[in-house]
N, C-alpha and C positions, 0 to 999 in steps of 0.2 A: 377415540372410540373406545367403548367398553368391550373387554374380552367376551366373546360369545354372542356379540350383537347379531351376527349374520345367521345364527341358528335359531333365533327367536321367532315363534309364529308371528306372521305378519310382515316380516322383513321382506323387502323387494329389492333385488339386485339390479345392476345397471342394464340387464337384458330383459327386464320385466318378468322375472321369475320370482314367485312368492313362496315362502316357507309356510306350509300348512301345519305340520306337526312332526315331532320325533316319533319314529316307529318303534324305538327301543331295540332294534335289530342291529347286530354288529355289521359294520360296513366293510368295504374291501380295501380301505386305506388304514394304516396303522392307528390303532386306538380311536377309530371313528365310528359313529353311529349313522344309520341311514335315516334320512329326513324325507318326508313327502313334500314335493315341490309342485306348484301349479303354474302353468304358463298363463299370464294374464292377457296374452294376445289371442291364443286359440283354445284355452281351457285344458290342454293335456296335463295329466298328473303323472309323475314319475318319481323314482327315488334317487337320491344323491347323497354322497358322503358329506358330512358337515364341513369338511375342508374344501369342498368344491363349490359350495353354494354361491359364494360371491362371484364366480365367474361362469356359472352354468348358463348354457343356451338350450332352448327347447329342442328335443330330438325330432319333433313333428314339424315345426315351422321355421326353425332357425339353424338347421343342419348341425345340431348339437350332438354329442355322443349319446348312445342309448343310455336310458336310465336304469338304475338298479331296481330289483324287485321290491315292491312294497306290499 
């Protein structure tokens, strides 16, 4: 896989969470940016560090951690 594939808009992780866009805002993990993520199951939108996208679960319907501010 190509580096950065999981931060590209349209990427869907194994938990059905899709990358919408980069917010350009610094994240809470070292050298990360906050990305807007959308749950394809319930439609919830939330922020996540780029390093977390591949494993994120929805905070609303999958008992995932709270999202970051977007």
